[in-house]
Steps between C-alpha positions, in 0.01 A plus 500: 500500500548816302674448166783714372366557152680738264225755563546476879877536464445807278272653772762414759777669303280808459444525873872464560574781251253728684659410835844574365391863457455521880843360585721694738849443365699825554830317569519233234269653241383137444120527519324166528129411495357160573155348506381171640210291386341346806324164530160675492583688178586840645793707377692684766791731409796649678811707430852505637559743785864589567642637818815698570600207725514265199422169675162638608385541143212274388468336159183544293421128506505490881292816521229345273495169693486678834214709380311190380549327833417798725222662301289190425666206668620341174719197555541383140707660222437356157718738295728801544584768242809708536599807288778753547623822359805324351323400178626142541366180651481541878464182709440494874805511725581198717317639805189568296516151346495360853199716600314405183569134579333537842168583330541359147758221471381428148440865399553624149734801481465736205711799395555687176791482258660800333227495233226510763396142440415272793753237612394241756671256732367270767622574853642145551733576204613825665526359849586129480491290814342783695460504875141539604235429763521123430862502612414612851419251774134481592 
C-alpha cells in the first residue's frame, strides 16, 4: 500500500496546481485542478471542463479518476488533491466524493488553505455512511 506521506501530498498538490492551469471554466471562472495518487504510486491529474449545458460539465476530481482508470486500469485511489482559483480550501463536491469512494473508500483528501498550506481530511469524514459496491447484492 502506498503511504500518503507529507512529501507525496506535496507532490500531489503540485500536480493539481499544474492541472488547474488547463481547466476550461469560461462560465464560472472557477478553475479547479485535481490529482489522484493511485495504489501503484502513480499521480494522475485532471481539470474541470465546463459546458454551456451546465449539467454536462465535469469536475476535476472525476476527470483525474477517469484518466487513471482508462489510461492504466487503476482501480485504487489512495489520495486526492484538489486546488482551485478561489484561493480558499476547495473540497470535492458530493458527486466527486461518491466517485472517490468507489475507488478509494479510505482515501486522504488534501487541499490548500488561503495561506497555501495543506489541509487534509479522510474521505469517511467527508462522506459518512457512504453507499458503495458492498451495498449492492452479489
